[in-house]
Every structure is written in structure tokens, then in C-alpha cells.
C-alpha positions in Angstrom: -134.5 69.8 -42.7 -131.2 70.7 -43.0 -130.5 67.2 -44.6 -132.3 67.9 -47.2 -131.5 71.4 -48.5 -127.6 69.7 -48.0 -129.0 67.5 -50.3 -130.1 69.5 -52.7 -127.0 71.8 -52.5 -124.8 68.8 -53.3 -127.0 67.6 -56.2 -126.9 70.9 -57.2 -122.7 71.1 -57.1 -122.5 67.8 -58.9 -124.7 68.7 -61.4 -122.9 72.1 -62.6 -119.6 69.9 -62.2 -120.9 67.4 -64.5 -121.9 70.0 -67.2 -118.6 71.8 -67.0 -116.6 68.6 -67.6 -118.6 67.7 -70.7 -118.1 71.2 -71.8 -114.3 70.4 -71.2 -114.2 67.3 -73.1 -116.5 68.9 -76.0 -113.9 72.2 -75.9 -111.1 69.8 -76.1 -112.5 67.7 -79.3 -113.4 71.0 -80.8 -109.3 72.2 -80.7 -108.6 68.7 -81.7 -110.4 69.0 -84.9 -109.2 72.3 -85.6 -105.5 71.2 -84.9 -106.3 68.6 -87.7 -107.6 70.7 -90.2 -104.6 73.3 -89.7 -102.6 71.0 -90.1 -104.0 69.5 -93.3 -104.2 73.1 -95.0 -100.5 73.2 -94.1 -101.6 76.5 -91.8 -100.1 77.5 -88.8 -101.2 79.4 -85.7 -99.4 82.7 -85.1 -97.2 82.4 -82.1 -96.8 85.8 -80.4 -93.2 86.3 -79.4 -92.1 83.0 -81.2 -88.6 84.8 -82.1 -88.2 85.0 -78.4 -89.3 81.6 -77.3 -87.2 79.6 -80.4 -84.2 82.0 -79.4 -84.3 80.3 -75.8 -84.7 76.8 -77.1 -81.3 77.3 -79.0 -79.5 78.3 -75.8 -80.6 75.4 -74.1 -83.6 77.4 -72.1 -86.1 75.1 -72.9 -87.8 75.7 -69.4 -88.1 79.5 -69.5 -89.2 78.7 -73.6 -92.3 76.8 -72.0 -92.9 79.3 -69.7 -93.0 82.2 -71.7 -95.0 80.4 -74.2 -97.4 79.9 -71.8 -97.6 84.0 -70.7 -98.4 84.3 -74.4 -100.6 81.7 -75.5 -102.1 80.9 -72.0 -101.5 77.2 -72.7 -101.7 74.7 -70.2 -98.4 72.8 -69.7 -98.7 69.7 -71.2 -100.1 72.0 -74.2 -96.7 74.6 -74.0 -94.2 72.0 -73.8 -95.1 70.2 -77.3 -95.7 73.6 -78.7 -91.9 74.4 -77.8 -91.2 70.9 -79.0 -92.4 71.2 -82.1 -90.6 75.0 -82.5 -87.2 73.8 -81.4 
């Protein structure tokens, strides 16, 4: 009986994991589309503390700039690095 319960729990966890993964992929796809729309309209996302981040880049403190960008936007490492590269 314990094996059946384990199997049910395992399958439930795998199903949830799959659904979360699918939702993440859909969210990423929507973000890419939104980025394209913003770029097409020549609109730019307002970045809090932008001046501070740009100043850090100019001072050669790219790592600190990426860290600050991540703190204020909640972006991941790769996204923050790309954004800081665009700002600098």
C-alpha cells in the first residue's frame, strides 16, 4: 500500500512540476513579445535608479551595476547583464 501512495504523490509532484515549467515558458514567450512591441513603438521600460546604474558602469563597476539592477528590478543574472550592457 505504501508503494501505491508513493507513486500517487510522485506522479502528482511531476504533474505540478510540468505545469510550472509550461507556465514559465509561456511567461517567457509573452515577455519576448512585449519586448518586441516596446521596441517597435520605441518605448523604454523605466528602470528605477537608472542614473546610479549608469554611473556604476561608467566607473567600470559593471558587477555592482548588475547587482543593483537585479535588486531594483528582480531580474535574473543574464537579463540584468544584458540590460546593463544596453545601458552602458
